[in-house]
Structures are given as C-alpha cells and as structure tokens.
OpenMM code with the backbone's topology and positions (N, CA, C; nanometers):
from openmm import Vec3, app, unit

residues = "MET PRO THR PRO HIS THR GLU HIS PRO ALA ALA THR LEU LEU ARG ASP ALA ILE GLN ASN ARG THR ILE ARG HIS GLY LYS HIS ALA ALA ARG LEU LEU ARG ASP HIS GLY HIS THR THR LEU ALA ASP ARG LEU ASP ARG GLU VAL SER ALA ARG CYS GLY HIS LEU SER ALA ARG GLN ALA ALA ASP LEU ILE GLU SER GLU THR ALA".split()
positions = [
    Vec3(14.2373, 12.8797, 8.4315),
    Vec3(14.1172, 12.8100, 8.5128),
    Vec3(14.0318, 12.7426, 8.4274),
    Vec3(13.9710, 12.6201, 8.4539),
    Vec3(13.8837, 12.5585, 8.3447),
    Vec3(13.7495, 12.5880, 8.4194),
    Vec3(13.6927, 12.5731, 8.2789),
    Vec3(13.5415, 12.6389, 8.3281),
    Vec3(13.4871, 12.5369, 8.3567),
    Vec3(13.3427, 12.5434, 8.4478),
    Vec3(13.2845, 12.3854, 8.4828),
    Vec3(13.2084, 12.3553, 8.3816),
    Vec3(13.1887, 12.2197, 8.3767),
    Vec3(13.0955, 12.1407, 8.2806),
    Vec3(12.9921, 12.1686, 8.3009),
    Vec3(12.8782, 12.2289, 8.2370),
    Vec3(12.7328, 12.2578, 8.2316),
    Vec3(12.6901, 12.1114, 8.2208),
    Vec3(12.5960, 12.0523, 8.2237),
    Vec3(12.5127, 11.9286, 8.2037),
    Vec3(12.4404, 12.0015, 8.0465),
    Vec3(12.3762, 11.9044, 7.9331),
    Vec3(12.3326, 11.9843, 7.8092),
    Vec3(12.1985, 11.9596, 7.9059),
    Vec3(12.0889, 12.0498, 7.8191),
    Vec3(11.9634, 12.0622, 7.9130),
    Vec3(11.8689, 11.9764, 7.8791),
    Vec3(11.8861, 11.8866, 7.7670),
    Vec3(11.7739, 11.7620, 7.7542),
    Vec3(11.8756, 11.6165, 7.8414),
    Vec3(11.9766, 11.6173, 7.8590),
    Vec3(12.0115, 11.5390, 7.9516),
    Vec3(11.9718, 11.5416, 8.1363),
    Vec3(11.9772, 11.6892, 8.1625),
    Vec3(11.9476, 11.7241, 8.2698),
    Vec3(11.7765, 11.7380, 8.2509),
    Vec3(11.7260, 11.7481, 8.1894),
    Vec3(11.5486, 11.6459, 8.1683),
    Vec3(11.5354, 11.5082, 8.1873),
    Vec3(11.6086, 11.4644, 8.1176),
    Vec3(11.5931, 11.2731, 8.1256),
    Vec3(11.6585, 11.2633, 8.2589),
    Vec3(11.8252, 11.3056, 8.3111),
    Vec3(11.8101, 11.2729, 8.4784),
    Vec3(11.7494, 11.3341, 8.5678),
    Vec3(11.6172, 11.4213, 8.5498),
    Vec3(11.5272, 11.4003, 8.6730),
    Vec3(11.4715, 11.3408, 8.7023),
    Vec3(11.3616, 11.3281, 8.5448),
    Vec3(11.2921, 11.2176, 8.4605),
    Vec3(11.3100, 11.0856, 8.5703),
    Vec3(11.4355, 11.0290, 8.5399),
    Vec3(11.4980, 10.9395, 8.6231),
    Vec3(11.4635, 10.8990, 8.7605),
    Vec3(11.5269, 11.0246, 8.7947),
    Vec3(11.5473, 10.9829, 8.9722),
    Vec3(11.3765, 11.0682, 9.0201),
    Vec3(11.3000, 11.1037, 8.9473),
    Vec3(11.1832, 11.1002, 8.9727),
    Vec3(11.0895, 10.9684, 8.9542),
    Vec3(11.1360, 10.8811, 8.8813),
    Vec3(11.0292, 10.7364, 8.8277),
    Vec3(10.9723, 10.7742, 8.7250),
    Vec3(10.9776, 10.8649, 8.6646),
    Vec3(10.8872, 10.8603, 8.5556),
    Vec3(10.9358, 10.8232, 8.4393),
    Vec3(11.0321, 10.7952, 8.4299),
    Vec3(11.1015, 10.7305, 8.2735),
    Vec3(11.1819, 10.6044, 8.3156),
    Vec3(11.2102, 10.4922, 8.2669),
    Vec3(11.2877, 10.3829, 8.2732),
    Vec3(11.3472, 10.3241, 8.1988),
    Vec3(11.3122, 10.3664, 8.0438),
    Vec3(11.3701, 10.3282, 7.9057),
    Vec3(11.3680, 10.3877, 7.7855),
    Vec3(11.4418, 10.3928, 7.7301),
    Vec3(11.5226, 10.4592, 7.5795),
    Vec3(11.4183, 10.5393, 7.5620),
    Vec3(11.3418, 10.4241, 7.4685),
    Vec3(11.1908, 10.4662, 7.4166),
    Vec3(11.0807, 10.5910, 7.5210),
    Vec3(11.1102, 10.5744, 7.6031),
    Vec3(11.0727, 10.6754, 7.7268),
    Vec3(11.1404, 10.7874, 7.7071),
    Vec3(11.2481, 10.8210, 7.7097),
    Vec3(11.2860, 10.9316, 7.7054),
    Vec3(11.2831, 10.9788, 7.5528),
    Vec3(11.3146, 10.9264, 7.5259),
    Vec3(11.2890, 10.9366, 7.3458),
    Vec3(11.1628, 11.0293, 7.3187),
    Vec3(11.0416, 11.0040, 7.3978),
    Vec3(10.9300, 11.0390, 7.4036),
    Vec3(10.9251, 11.2153, 7.4770),
    Vec3(10.9665, 11.1902, 7.6183),
    Vec3(10.9816, 11.2689, 7.6711),
    Vec3(11.0648, 11.3877, 7.6005),
    Vec3(11.1835, 11.3815, 7.5392),
    Vec3(11.2841, 11.4863, 7.4739),
    Vec3(11.1602, 11.5410, 7.3573),
    Vec3(11.0975, 11.4437, 7.2985),
    Vec3(11.0291, 11.4949, 7.1950),
    Vec3(10.9078, 11.5765, 7.2299),
    Vec3(10.8290, 11.5595, 7.3474),
    Vec3(10.7381, 11.6376, 7.3933),
    Vec3(10.7829, 11.7693, 7.4429),
    Vec3(10.9346, 11.7887, 7.4917),
    Vec3(10.9700, 11.9144, 7.5109),
    Vec3(11.0620, 11.9661, 7.3980),
    Vec3(11.0744, 11.9246, 7.2904),
    Vec3(11.1376, 12.0054, 7.1488),
    Vec3(11.1904, 11.9810, 7.1107),
    Vec3(11.2691, 11.8748, 7.1982),
    Vec3(11.4042, 11.7811, 7.1417),
    Vec3(11.4275, 11.6922, 7.0331),
    Vec3(11.3935, 11.7226, 6.9295),
    Vec3(11.3468, 11.6479, 6.8219),
    Vec3(11.4356, 11.5219, 6.7653),
    Vec3(11.5503, 11.6207, 6.7445),
    Vec3(11.6819, 11.6264, 6.6564),
    Vec3(11.7272, 11.4773, 6.7864),
    Vec3(11.7090, 11.5184, 6.8998),
    Vec3(11.7948, 11.3967, 6.9591),
    Vec3(11.7239, 11.3004, 7.0257),
    Vec3(11.5437, 11.3116, 7.0159),
    Vec3(11.4632, 11.1938, 7.0306),
    Vec3(11.4701, 11.1252, 6.9356),
    Vec3(11.4809, 11.1867, 6.7821),
    Vec3(11.5367, 11.0519, 6.6940),
    Vec3(11.6387, 10.9998, 6.7226),
    Vec3(11.7828, 11.0345, 6.7235),
    Vec3(11.8976, 11.0412, 6.7881),
    Vec3(11.8448, 10.8592, 6.8807),
    Vec3(11.8091, 10.9110, 6.9925),
    Vec3(11.7546, 10.7880, 7.1019),
    Vec3(11.6743, 10.6738, 7.0044),
    Vec3(11.5945, 10.7221, 6.9258),
    Vec3(11.5051, 10.6160, 6.8610),
    Vec3(11.5740, 10.5279, 6.7970),
    Vec3(11.6433, 10.5885, 6.7221),
    Vec3(11.7900, 10.5305, 6.6607),
    Vec3(11.8722, 10.4031, 6.6897),
    Vec3(11.9053, 10.4740, 6.8363),
    Vec3(11.9953, 10.3664, 6.8969),
    Vec3(11.9446, 10.3005, 6.9885),
    Vec3(11.8001, 10.3214, 7.0152),
    Vec3(11.6747, 10.1570, 7.0716),
    Vec3(11.6854, 10.1031, 6.9466),
    Vec3(11.6530, 10.1089, 6.8967),
    Vec3(11.6389, 10.0170, 6.7258),
    Vec3(11.7358, 9.9930, 6.7154),
    Vec3(11.8612, 10.0328, 6.7032),
    Vec3(12.0138, 9.9568, 6.6985),
    Vec3(12.0447, 9.8325, 6.8230),
    Vec3(12.0225, 9.8904, 6.9542),
    Vec3(12.0089, 9.8126, 7.0364),
    Vec3(11.9310, 9.6911, 7.0556),
    Vec3(11.8200, 9.6333, 6.9732),
    Vec3(11.6960, 9.5668, 6.9747),
    Vec3(11.6087, 9.6036, 7.0646),
    Vec3(11.6026, 9.7200, 7.1516),
    Vec3(11.5266, 9.7512, 7.2520),
    Vec3(11.5882, 9.7843, 7.3961),
    Vec3(11.7287, 9.7529, 7.3851),
    Vec3(11.8044, 9.7685, 7.4816),
    Vec3(11.8448, 9.8476, 7.4908),
    Vec3(11.7803, 9.9788, 7.5829),
    Vec3(11.8565, 10.0962, 7.6247),
    Vec3(11.7679, 10.1539, 7.7272),
    Vec3(11.8639, 10.1192, 7.8427),
    Vec3(11.7711, 10.2230, 7.9333),
    Vec3(11.7624, 10.3960, 7.9235),
    Vec3(11.7100, 10.4628, 8.0174),
    Vec3(11.6547, 10.6348, 8.0260),
    Vec3(11.8144, 10.6213, 8.0687),
    Vec3(11.8868, 10.5724, 8.1560),
    Vec3(12.0486, 10.6385, 8.2396),
    Vec3(12.0905, 10.6140, 8.1028),
    Vec3(12.1436, 10.4789, 8.0522),
    Vec3(12.1825, 10.4797, 7.8951),
    Vec3(12.1465, 10.5905, 7.8068),
    Vec3(12.0533, 10.6283, 7.7743),
    Vec3(11.9617, 10.7712, 7.6747),
    Vec3(12.0773, 10.8883, 7.7342),
    Vec3(12.0553, 10.9421, 7.8896),
    Vec3(12.0726, 11.0350, 7.9518),
    Vec3(12.2625, 11.0513, 7.9062),
    Vec3(12.3068, 10.9254, 7.9056),
    Vec3(12.4900, 10.9485, 7.9222),
    Vec3(12.4712, 10.9644, 7.7919),
    Vec3(12.3872, 10.9131, 7.6653),
    Vec3(12.4480, 10.9001, 7.5448),
    Vec3(12.4606, 11.0628, 7.4826),
    Vec3(12.3455, 11.0716, 7.5363),
    Vec3(12.2897, 11.2410, 7.5031),
    Vec3(12.4437, 11.3353, 7.5580),
    Vec3(12.4343, 11.2875, 7.6839),
    Vec3(12.5577, 11.4204, 7.7449),
    Vec3(12.6896, 11.3522, 7.6673),
    Vec3(12.7260, 11.2506, 7.5958),
    Vec3(12.8584, 11.2336, 7.5949),
    Vec3(12.8568, 11.2945, 7.4339),
    Vec3(12.7484, 11.2987, 7.3590),
    Vec3(12.7411, 11.3229, 7.2055),
    Vec3(12.7124, 11.4730, 7.1871),
    Vec3(12.6895, 11.5468, 7.3078),
    Vec3(12.6458, 11.7414, 7.3124),
    Vec3(12.7506, 11.8259, 7.4042),
    Vec3(12.8837, 11.7202, 7.4674),
    Vec3(12.9687, 11.7440, 7.4963),
    Vec3(13.0606, 11.8075, 7.4376),
] * unit.nanometer
topology = app.Topology()
chain = topology.addChain("A")
for resn in residues:
    res = topology.addResidue(resn, chain)
    for name in ("N", "CA", "C"):
        topology.addAtom(name, app.Element.getBySymbol(name[0]), res)
C-alpha cells in the first residue's frame, strides 16, 4: 500500500498565506520563508525570482518548493 504524500511544511506555509491573501509574489514568499527559518529555501526562491526577471508568483513558488523537496 503506497504511503500518502505529505506536503513540505514550507510549501504548506506558503499555500496557507496564499489562501489568506497575505502573499502574492515570489519575493513575498521568500521573505515569509526566511521569517519562519527556511533560509535555504528562501534563498532558492530569491535566485528563481531573479532568474525569471521578477516573474514568479507565490503559487509558482509553492509549487517549486514542493517539487524540489518531494
């Protein structure tokens, strides 16, 4: 029997903030992660925002975190 997939805590944090409409942009997502001690993931998002010339939504950031930590 396969084990159910559980979302990474950082991705859950981002998705909750997105649902509550407290963040909308990848930069905001990085700041939220950094504030909650996820500095390595926040640095990763900062690099991705830069690589995409600022075009990274908070939802895309959560998806990126989830795909890279799965």
